[in-house]
LUMTI-697243 format. One record per residue (C-alpha): residue number from 1; x, y, z; residue in three letters. Coordinates in steps of 0.5 Angstrom, whole numbers. Example, Ala and Ser with C-alpha at 12.3 -4.5 7.8 and 13.67 -1.06 7.14 Angstrom:
(1,(25,-9,16),ala) (2,(27,-2,14),ser) 
END
This chain:
(1,(11,9,-6),met) (2,(11,3,-3),his) (3,(5,-2,-2),leu) (4,(6,-3,6),ser) (5,(12,-4,10),thr) (6,(9,-10,13),lys) (7,(7,-14,7),leu) (8,(11,-20,5),lys) (9,(11,-24,-1),phe) (10,(8,-31,-2),arg) (11,(13,-37,-3),arg) (12,(8,-41,-7),asn) (13,(3,-37,-11),val) (14,(0,-43,-16),leu) (15,(-7,-45,-15),pro) (16,(-9,-50,-10),lys) (17,(-14,-54,-14),asn) (18,(-18,-54,-20),lys) (19,(-23,-49,-18),gln) (20,(-17,-44,-16),asp) (21,(-14,-45,-23),phe) (22,(-20,-44,-27),phe) (23,(-22,-38,-23),phe) (24,(-16,-35,-23),thr) (25,(-14,-36,-30),ser) (26,(-21,-33,-32),phe) (27,(-19,-27,-28),ala) (28,(-12,-26,-31),ile) (29,(-15,-27,-38),ile) (30,(-22,-24,-38),ala) (31,(-19,-17,-35),ile) (32,(-15,-15,-41),pro) (33,(-20,-19,-46),leu) (34,(-26,-14,-44),val) (35,(-21,-8,-44),tyr) (36,(-20,-10,-51),trp) (37,(-27,-11,-53),phe) (38,(-29,-4,-49),glu) (39,(-24,0,-52),ile) (40,(-23,-2,-59),phe) (41,(-29,-5,-61),ile) (42,(-35,-2,-57),val) (43,(-32,5,-56),leu) (44,(-31,6,-63),pro) (45,(-37,3,-65),his) (46,(-41,8,-61),ile) (47,(-38,14,-63),tyr) (48,(-37,12,-70),arg) (49,(-41,18,-73),asp) (50,(-39,23,-68),asn) (51,(-33,27,-70),pro) (52,(-31,29,-63),ser) (53,(-25,26,-60),val) (54,(-26,29,-53),ile) (55,(-31,23,-50),trp) (56,(-27,17,-53),pro) (57,(-21,20,-50),ile) (58,(-25,21,-43),ile) (59,(-27,14,-44),his) (60,(-21,11,-46),thr) (61,(-17,15,-40),val) (62,(-23,12,-35),met) (63,(-23,5,-37),gly) (64,(-15,5,-37),thr) (65,(-15,8,-30),phe) (66,(-20,3,-28),ile) (67,(-17,-3,-31),ser) (68,(-10,-2,-28),val) (69,(-13,-1,-21),asn) (70,(-17,-8,-22),ile) (71,(-10,-11,-25),ile) (72,(-6,-8,-19),gly) (73,(-11,-10,-14),asn) (74,(-11,-17,-17),leu) (75,(-4,-18,-17),phe) (76,(-3,-15,-10),ala) (77,(-8,-21,-8),leu) (78,(-4,-26,-11),ile) (79,(3,-25,-9),phe) (80,(2,-22,-2),phe) (81,(1,-26,4),asp) (82,(-3,-25,10),thr) (83,(-2,-32,14),ser) (84,(2,-33,20),ile) (85,(8,-36,15),thr) (86,(15,-32,17),gly) (87,(11,-28,23),val) (88,(14,-27,30),ile) (89,(8,-29,34),leu) (90,(7,-26,41),lys) (91,(3,-32,44),ser) (92,(-2,-30,50),lys) (93,(-6,-33,54),ser) (94,(-13,-33,50),glu) (95,(-9,-35,44),trp) (96,(-11,-42,42),ile) (97,(-7,-48,39),leu) (98,(-8,-50,32),cys) (99,(-7,-58,31),pro) (100,(-5,-57,24),ile) (101,(0,-52,24),cys) (102,(2,-54,31),glu) (103,(3,-47,34),thr) (104,(-1,-42,38),met) (105,(-5,-37,34),val) (106,(-8,-31,35),pro) (107,(-16,-29,36),pro) (108,(-19,-28,29),arg) (109,(-14,-33,26),ser) (110,(-17,-39,22),trp) (111,(-14,-45,19),his) (112,(-15,-45,11),cys) (113,(-15,-52,9),thr) (114,(-14,-50,2),glu) (115,(-8,-46,4),cys) (116,(-6,-51,9),asn) (117,(-4,-45,14),val) (118,(-7,-41,19),cys) (119,(-9,-34,16),ile) (120,(-9,-27,21),leu) (121,(-16,-25,21),lys) (122,(-18,-29,16),arg) (123,(-24,-27,12),asp) (124,(-25,-33,7),his) (125,(-21,-36,1),his) (126,(-22,-33,-5),cys) (127,(-21,-37,-12),ser) (128,(-20,-31,-16),phe) (129,(-13,-30,-13),cys) (130,(-12,-37,-10),ser) (131,(-11,-34,-4),asn) (132,(-14,-32,3),cys) (133,(-17,-26,5),ile) (134,(-14,-23,11),gly) (135,(-11,-18,16),tyr) (136,(-6,-15,11),phe) (137,(-10,-16,4),asn) (138,(-17,-14,6),gln) (139,(-16,-7,3),arg) (140,(-14,-10,-4),tyr) (141,(-20,-15,-4),phe) (142,(-25,-9,-3),ile) (143,(-22,-4,-8),his) (144,(-22,-10,-13),phe) (145,(-29,-11,-12),leu) (146,(-30,-4,-12),ile) (147,(-27,-3,-19),tyr) (148,(-29,-9,-22),val) (149,(-37,-7,-20),phe) (150,(-35,0,-23),ile) (151,(-32,-3,-29),ala) (152,(-37,-8,-31),thr) (153,(-43,-3,-29),leu) (154,(-40,2,-34),tyr) (155,(-39,-2,-39),ala) (156,(-46,-6,-39),ser) (157,(-49,1,-40),phe) (158,(-45,2,-47),tyr) (159,(-46,-6,-49),asn) (160,(-53,-6,-48),phe) (161,(-53,0,-54),tyr) (162,(-48,-4,-58),phe) (163,(-51,-11,-58),ile) (164,(-58,-7,-60),tyr) (165,(-55,-4,-66),glu) (166,(-51,-10,-67),leu) (167,(-57,-15,-67),ser) (168,(-63,-15,-72),glu) (169,(-69,-18,-67),phe) (170,(-73,-21,-73),lys) (171,(-72,-28,-72),ser) (172,(-72,-33,-66),trp) (173,(-65,-35,-67),lys) (174,(-63,-28,-66),met) (175,(-67,-28,-60),trp) (176,(-63,-34,-57),leu) (177,(-57,-31,-59),asn) (178,(-58,-25,-55),val) (179,(-61,-29,-49),ile) (180,(-56,-35,-49),phe) (181,(-50,-33,-52),pro) (182,(-45,-38,-49),leu) (183,(-50,-44,-52),ala) (184,(-51,-41,-59),met) (185,(-43,-40,-59),leu) (186,(-42,-47,-60),met) (187,(-47,-47,-66),phe) (188,(-45,-40,-69),asp) (189,(-37,-38,-69),tyr) (190,(-38,-31,-72),ser) (191,(-35,-25,-69),ile) (192,(-42,-22,-67),lys) (193,(-44,-28,-63),gln) (194,(-37,-28,-59),phe) (195,(-38,-20,-58),tyr) (196,(-45,-22,-55),met) (197,(-42,-27,-50),phe) (198,(-37,-22,-48),leu) (199,(-42,-17,-46),ser) (200,(-46,-23,-42),leu) (201,(-40,-24,-38),ile) (202,(-39,-17,-37),val) (203,(-46,-17,-34),leu) (204,(-46,-23,-30),val) (205,(-40,-20,-27),met) (206,(-43,-14,-25),cys) (207,(-49,-17,-22),ala) (208,(-44,-22,-18),tyr) (209,(-39,-17,-16),ser) (210,(-45,-12,-14),gly) (211,(-47,-17,-9),val) (212,(-41,-19,-6),leu) (213,(-39,-12,-5),leu) (214,(-45,-10,-1),val) (215,(-44,-16,3),phe) (216,(-37,-15,5),his) (217,(-38,-7,6),val) (218,(-43,-9,11),lys) (219,(-39,-13,15),leu) (220,(-33,-8,14),leu) (221,(-37,-3,17),leu) (222,(-39,-7,23),arg) (223,(-32,-9,24),gly) (224,(-32,-16,23),val) (225,(-30,-22,18),val) (226,(-35,-27,14),val) (227,(-33,-32,20),his) (228,(-36,-27,25),glu) (229,(-42,-24,22),arg) (230,(-46,-27,27),lys) (231,(-43,-23,33),leu) (232,(-45,-17,36),gly) (233,(-40,-11,37),asp) (234,(-34,-15,40),val) (235,(-30,-11,35),tyr) (236,(-34,-6,32),asn) (237,(-30,1,33),leu) (238,(-35,5,30),gly) (239,(-35,6,22),lys) (240,(-29,11,21),ile) (241,(-25,7,25),glu) (242,(-27,0,22),asn) (243,(-25,3,15),ile) (244,(-18,5,18),lys) (245,(-17,-2,21),glu) (246,(-18,-5,13),val) (247,(-15,1,9),phe) (248,(-10,4,13),gly) (249,(-8,11,16),asn) (250,(-9,14,9),arg) (251,(-15,11,7),trp) (252,(-18,17,4),gln) (253,(-13,16,-2),ile) (254,(-12,9,-2),ser) (255,(-17,7,-7),trp) (256,(-13,11,-12),ile) (257,(-8,6,-13),ser) (258,(-5,-1,-9),pro) (259,(2,3,-10),leu) (260,(0,8,-5),ile) (261,(3,7,2),gln) (262,(-3,6,7),ser) (263,(0,3,14),thr) (264,(-5,-1,18),leu) (265,(-5,1,26),ser) (266,(-4,-6,28),gly) (267,(0,-13,27),asp) (268,(-6,-18,26),gly) (269,(-5,-21,32),gln) (270,(-9,-16,37),ser) (271,(-15,-12,37),phe) (272,(-18,-7,40),lys) (273,(-25,-8,44),ser) (274,(-31,-6,40),gly) (275,(-37,-1,42),arg) (276,(-43,1,39),lys) (277,(-44,4,33),asn) (278,(-44,12,33),glu) 
END
């Protein structure tokens, strides 16, 4: 299966600034680290007294499937380009001139100061992949958020139980270790404190990804991007058509893997007029 016949690789995937470098590095390091923590530390601890191997196997398979999709969608975001670079633009009268790119660009395109190029149907610049989210990669961004939220919510449920058993709440220091694991890690270099820190990271990412997911899904269902959130129904084709516009013709199964081909209906340069939600 192919990702998409219209996708192209970015020429330069390196982070554009310190913020991009930090968040992209964090994502690349944190994903396998958390996977190791949940599968090889938390899971064996939870089922240490349970002779059954069925549930550990189920959790391992589920965790691996989710993690593979997180990594796959992240790398799709990092490596695939949704800018006007290398695109044959079909200039029309309603297009506007980008003074920086010195070319006419289609509606819904905006210039990104970080990427230094205009992005087709630009949503925003994402520091976790050091790339812009636009027409050709919005699918991978939404799926990335979905899987990160599922993974962190799933993991946090078991992490609470793990930390509760790991900690003895008999002193004020232990309470500080649990509430401020990162700060206390500077004074306590034990593996137990490191586990508390990882559990907090997972919980924070659960809340963060959940808020982002709700925000972007609401925009998606309205058929708009971040820059257009104050618009009415200019590009609203109805919920199902809006979903197809982002996830392609095989939107029902596109969530299974970023490798599944799901062709988009347009080219990122022209868009249908919207109507009221049905």
